[in-house]
C-alpha positions in Angstrom: 83.8 -14.8 22.7 82.1 -14.4 19.4 79.9 -16.8 17.6 78.4 -19.6 19.7 78.9 -17.6 22.9 78.4 -13.9 23.5 79.6 -11.7 26.3 77.2 -12.0 29.2 76.0 -15.5 28.2 75.6 -17.9 31.1 77.2 -21.3 30.8 77.1 -24.6 32.8 80.5 -26.1 33.5 81.0 -29.8 34.3 83.9 -29.7 36.8 84.8 -33.4 36.6 88.2 -34.2 35.0 87.7 -35.7 31.6 90.0 -36.3 28.6 90.0 -33.4 26.1 87.9 -33.9 23.0 89.6 -31.9 20.3 87.4 -29.1 19.0 85.2 -28.9 22.1 84.7 -25.8 24.3 86.1 -25.8 27.9 86.3 -23.5 30.8 90.0 -23.4 31.9 91.8 -21.6 34.7 94.8 -19.7 33.5 96.4 -16.4 34.2 94.4 -16.1 37.5 91.1 -16.1 35.6 88.7 -18.5 34.0 88.7 -18.5 30.2 86.3 -20.2 27.8 88.3 -21.6 24.9 88.1 -24.3 22.2 90.8 -26.8 22.9 92.7 -29.0 20.4 95.2 -31.6 21.5 98.4 -31.8 19.3 100.2 -35.1 18.6 103.1 -33.9 20.8 100.8 -33.6 23.8 100.6 -29.8 23.7 97.1 -28.2 23.7 96.0 -25.4 21.5 93.5 -23.0 23.2 91.7 -20.8 20.7 88.9 -18.3 21.0 86.1 -18.4 18.5 86.6 -14.6 18.3 89.6 -14.0 15.9 90.6 -10.8 17.8 92.1 -13.0 20.5 95.4 -14.8 19.8 95.9 -18.5 19.9 97.6 -19.9 23.0 99.7 -23.1 23.1 99.7 -24.9 26.5 102.8 -27.1 26.9 102.0 -30.7 27.7 103.9 -30.5 31.0 101.8 -27.5 32.2 98.5 -29.1 31.2 98.9 -31.9 33.6 
């Protein structure tokens, strides 16, 4: 990540399930790894997972897969 977090930074992760607050940073499990992304919920229920580093592309997680 670039910006608020840098490679090698340590983070604390709250593992309790909570509703997504758009614009907040989350650790998510995807593609057999843990990713730290800024999540935004769309009105259709889909979730946008973005990196603060513009070199990484935006991912859209379908509402059905996010459950």
